[in-house]
Backbone bond lengths (Angstrom), bond angles and torsions (degrees), N, CA, C in turn:
res aa  C-N    CA-C-N  psi(-1)  N-CA   C-N-CA  omega(-1)  CA-C   N-CA-C  phi
1 X - - - 1.456 - - 1.528 108.42 -
2 X 1.280 116.06 154.79 1.438 120.70 176.58 1.510 113.52 91.73
3 X 1.340 118.29 -5.72 1.448 121.45 178.80 1.527 107.06 -90.22
4 X 1.346 115.91 122.35 1.452 119.84 -177.06 1.523 109.40 -84.89
5 X 1.304 117.05 128.17 1.450 122.49 174.54 1.528 107.14 -114.62
6 X 1.324 116.94 126.73 1.458 121.60 -176.30 1.527 111.38 -59.85
7 X 1.328 118.54 -40.29 1.469 121.91 -178.33 1.519 111.62 -63.80
8 X 1.310 116.83 -42.58 1.457 121.38 179.70 1.529 110.33 -67.56
9 X 1.315 116.48 -43.91 1.463 119.87 178.15 1.518 112.09 -64.08
10 X 1.348 117.75 -41.60 1.451 121.25 178.41 1.506 111.47 -64.53
11 X 1.333 116.53 -42.35 1.469 120.04 178.83 1.522 110.74 -62.91
12 X 1.324 116.87 -41.74 1.470 120.75 179.43 1.522 110.72 -62.51
13 X 1.343 117.28 -50.84 1.453 120.23 -175.95 1.527 112.40 -70.42
14 X 1.311 118.45 -32.71 1.467 120.36 174.74 1.516 111.38 -67.34
15 X 1.342 115.90 -36.06 1.465 119.42 176.97 1.530 110.95 -65.55
16 X 1.328 116.73 -44.63 1.459 120.91 178.24 1.530 110.59 -63.11
17 X 1.342 117.18 -44.38 1.454 121.49 179.99 1.538 110.58 -62.91
18 X 1.324 118.31 -43.17 1.461 119.96 -179.11 1.530 111.18 -67.70
19 X 1.328 117.11 -34.50 1.462 120.12 176.94 1.527 110.20 -64.57
20 X 1.329 116.87 -44.59 1.462 120.43 178.75 1.528 111.69 -64.86
21 X 1.318 116.33 -38.42 1.450 121.02 177.90 1.535 110.96 -64.06
22 X 1.315 117.64 -43.48 1.473 121.65 179.14 1.521 111.48 -65.51
23 X 1.312 117.14 -42.63 1.466 120.57 178.56 1.520 110.35 -64.41
24 X 1.329 117.22 -42.77 1.455 121.04 178.34 1.519 111.96 -63.24
25 X 1.330 117.25 -43.43 1.463 120.61 178.78 1.534 110.85 -65.19
26 X 1.312 117.31 -40.81 1.465 120.96 178.23 1.512 111.82 -64.10
27 X 1.328 117.55 -40.07 1.459 121.10 178.47 1.526 110.56 -68.16
28 X 1.333 116.70 -36.98 1.468 120.09 -179.94 1.517 111.31 -69.46
29 X 1.349 118.27 -36.56 1.461 122.14 -177.25 1.523 112.63 -92.66
30 X 1.322 118.99 5.27 1.460 122.78 -176.04 1.525 109.74 -62.51
31 X 1.328 116.18 128.47 1.464 124.38 176.39 1.530 114.55 57.72
32 X 1.310 116.64 33.90 1.461 119.77 173.99 1.523 107.91 -77.76
33 X 1.316 116.63 138.86 1.467 121.21 -179.27 1.521 110.33 -96.13
34 X 1.315 116.27 58.08 1.461 121.10 179.93 1.526 108.46 -111.79
35 X 1.323 115.88 64.29 1.457 121.17 -178.42 1.512 112.06 -103.21
36 X 1.317 118.53 27.81 1.464 120.33 -177.92 1.518 111.59 -65.01
37 X 1.329 117.88 -36.53 1.456 121.03 179.11 1.525 110.32 -65.37
38 X 1.320 116.70 -38.93 1.467 120.90 178.49 1.510 109.85 -68.01
39 X 1.333 118.02 -40.36 1.469 120.71 178.89 1.511 111.34 -63.25
40 X 1.329 117.54 -42.44 1.463 121.31 179.36 1.522 110.13 -63.96
41 X 1.306 117.12 -41.68 1.473 121.22 179.31 1.532 110.27 -64.59
42 X 1.324 116.97 -41.51 1.475 119.81 179.59 1.522 111.20 -66.19
43 X 1.331 118.01 -39.52 1.466 120.75 178.01 1.518 110.69 -65.41
44 X 1.315 117.01 -40.98 1.463 121.17 178.25 1.523 109.69 -63.61
45 X 1.299 116.28 -44.24 1.461 120.60 180.00 1.525 110.96 -63.13
46 X 1.337 116.18 -42.64 1.460 120.25 -179.12 1.535 110.89 -65.00
47 X 1.309 118.40 -39.47 1.456 119.84 178.87 1.517 112.00 -67.86
48 X 1.338 116.97 -37.11 1.464 120.21 175.55 1.525 111.07 -65.34
49 X 1.315 116.89 -40.79 1.468 121.03 178.08 1.519 110.83 -62.75
50 X 1.320 117.56 -42.38 1.453 121.58 178.78 1.536 110.88 -62.65
51 X 1.334 116.35 -40.26 1.473 120.67 178.89 1.532 110.42 -65.91
52 X 1.313 116.75 -41.35 1.469 119.73 -179.91 1.523 110.63 -68.28
53 X 1.310 117.74 -42.66 1.462 120.66 178.92 1.510 111.35 -67.09
54 X 1.324 117.63 -31.68 1.466 121.17 176.78 1.527 111.56 -66.73
55 X 1.335 117.17 -33.77 1.457 120.96 178.66 1.522 112.42 -72.65
56 X 1.302 116.40 -24.59 1.474 119.59 -178.90 1.496 107.95 -79.04
C-alpha cells in the first residue's frame, strides 16, 4: 500500500470526473420538454397501425 500507480490514479479520477459530468448533465436536462422526436415516432406508429388495421 502507499505505492502510487499512474494508471490506477487516472482511472479513479476519470471515474469521479465522468460521474460528476453525468450528474451535472442529468440535472441540467431534468424535466426538459423536448419530446418532439417521441411525438413524431408516435404519430408515425399510429399512422402505420391505422394502415394495417384498414387492410384487415
